C-alpha positions in Angstrom: -35.2 2.5 -9.7 -31.9 4.5 -9.8 -28.9 3.3 -8.0 -27.8 6.1 -5.8 -24.4 4.6 -5.0 -23.6 4.3 -8.7 -24.8 7.9 -9.2 -22.2 9.1 -6.8 -19.4 7.1 -8.5 -20.2 7.7 -12.1 -19.6 11.0 -13.8 -22.8 13.0 -13.8 -22.1 14.2 -17.4 -22.3 10.7 -18.8 -25.1 10.0 -21.3 -27.8 7.6 -20.1 -26.7 4.9 -22.5 -23.1 5.1 -21.4 -24.2 5.0 -17.8 -26.2 1.9 -18.5 -23.3 0.2 -20.3 -20.9 1.0 -17.4 -23.4 -0.3 -14.8 -23.9 -3.5 -16.8 -20.2 -4.0 -17.2 -19.7 -3.5 -13.4 -22.4 -6.0 -12.6 -20.8 -8.6 -15.0 -17.4 -8.1 -13.4 -18.8 -8.5 -9.9 -20.8 -11.6 -10.8 -18.0 -13.4 -12.7 -15.1 -12.4 -10.5 -12.7 -15.4 -10.2 -12.3 -17.0 -6.8 -8.8 -18.0 -5.7 -8.1 -21.7 -5.3 -8.8 -23.3 -1.9 -5.0 -24.1 -1.4 -4.2 -20.4 -1.9 -7.0 -19.3 0.4 -5.8 -21.8 3.1 -2.2 -20.7 2.9 -3.3 -17.1 3.1 -5.5 -17.7 6.1 -2.6 -19.6 7.9 -0.2 -16.8 7.2 -2.6 -14.1 8.4 -3.4 -16.1 11.6 0.3 -16.8 12.3 2.1 -14.8 14.9 3.9 -11.9 13.4 7.6 -11.3 13.9 6.7 -9.3 16.9 8.1 -6.1 18.3 11.7 -7.4 18.1 11.9 -6.9 14.4 10.4 -3.4 14.6 12.9 -2.5 17.3 15.8 -3.7 15.1 14.5 -1.6 12.2 14.1 1.5 14.3 17.6 1.0 15.7 19.0 0.6 12.2 17.3 3.7 10.9 18.3 5.7 13.9 21.9 4.5 13.7 22.2 5.3 10.0 20.6 8.7 10.5 23.1 9.5 13.3 25.9 8.4 11.1 24.9 10.7 8.4 24.5 13.6 10.8 28.1 12.9 12.0 29.4 13.0 8.4 27.6 16.4 7.9 29.0 17.7 11.2 32.5 16.7 10.3 32.1 18.3 6.9 30.8 21.6 8.4 33.7 21.6 10.8 36.1 21.7 7.9 37.9 18.4 8.6 37.6 14.9 7.2 37.3 13.6 3.6 34.5 16.0 2.5 36.2 19.2 3.7 36.9 21.8 0.9 
């Protein structure tokens, strides 16, 4: 029985033997995939369930990016006006 999902993934120009080998390799990789240790999984689950930094951190980042962007625009405006350290 042909695997329609694999047919969509694999190159249609592959020879039947190459297609078989690739499907066998994929099956082996899926069956023998290593499982992370329980301590790692537990730590990861706790970190994912923990409250994030919240909107305060996002607001600070937005303010920092906006402030640096405005600062750069001021430097450009001063340079275009012909005054300041970058004037020619």
